[in-house]
N, C-alpha and C positions, 0 to 999 in steps of 0.2 A: 653817824651811827650806822648808816647803810653802806657807805663806801669803805670805811676802815676795815670791817671784818672780812671783806672780799680779799684782803691781802693775807689773811690767816688761813691755815689749813682747814679744810671743811670740818674735821672732827673737833676743832678748837673754837669755832665761831660762836656756838651757843654758850659755851662757858665764858668766853670773852664778853659777850653781850650781857649775861647775867651779872658778871663782876662789875661792869660799867653801871648798870642800873643800881646795884647795891651801893656803889660808891656815891652815886648821885643822891640816893635816899639818905645815906649817912651825912651828906653835906647839907641836908635840909632843902634840897632843890625840889621843884615841882609844887603842886598844890599842897599847902600846909593847913588845910581846913581844920584838922584836928588840934591845931594850936589853940583854938577857941575852947575854953573850958566846958561850955554847954554841949558842944558837939562831941568832945572827948567823953563826957559823962554819958551821952546818949549811946555811944559805941560800947562803953563799959557795961551799961545797963542791959544792952542787948546781948552781950556775951554772957552775963550772969543769968539771963532769963531761963535758958535751958540747962543751966548747970545742975547736975544731979539727975536729970531725966534723959536727955539725949547724949550728954557727955559730962565728964567730970573736968571742970576747969582747974588745971594745975597751976598755970602761971600766965600772965598777960602783961603787955606793956603797950600803952597807946602813945605812939610817937607823933610828932606834928604832921607827918606825911604818910604814915603807914602804921600797921598794928602787928605785933608779934603775939601769937597765941599758942599755948601748949595744952593739949587736952588728952584725956583718956576716953576713948570711944566707948559709948554705952548703947548705941543704936546703929543701925545700918548707915553707911555713909550717905546714901541717897536721902535718908530722912534728915540727917544733920544738915545737909546742904540746903534743903528746903527752908530751914529756919533762917 
């Protein structure tokens, strides 16, 4: 992960790195703690907690090793990140 991008042009290294990470996530690599239903439910409940006050939760998907969230902002970003 550290040596291979050195062979790429500087302006392409970050894009390459992100693509590799996304591919690993899609393959289910890394910690898959969210595979456990109780942990996945905990994440979902936390997303729903501020729905309607700090943001409007449009869509979400809890994957085994990461989460996708689409929101409509209803509060300053600094307040949302505190949650």
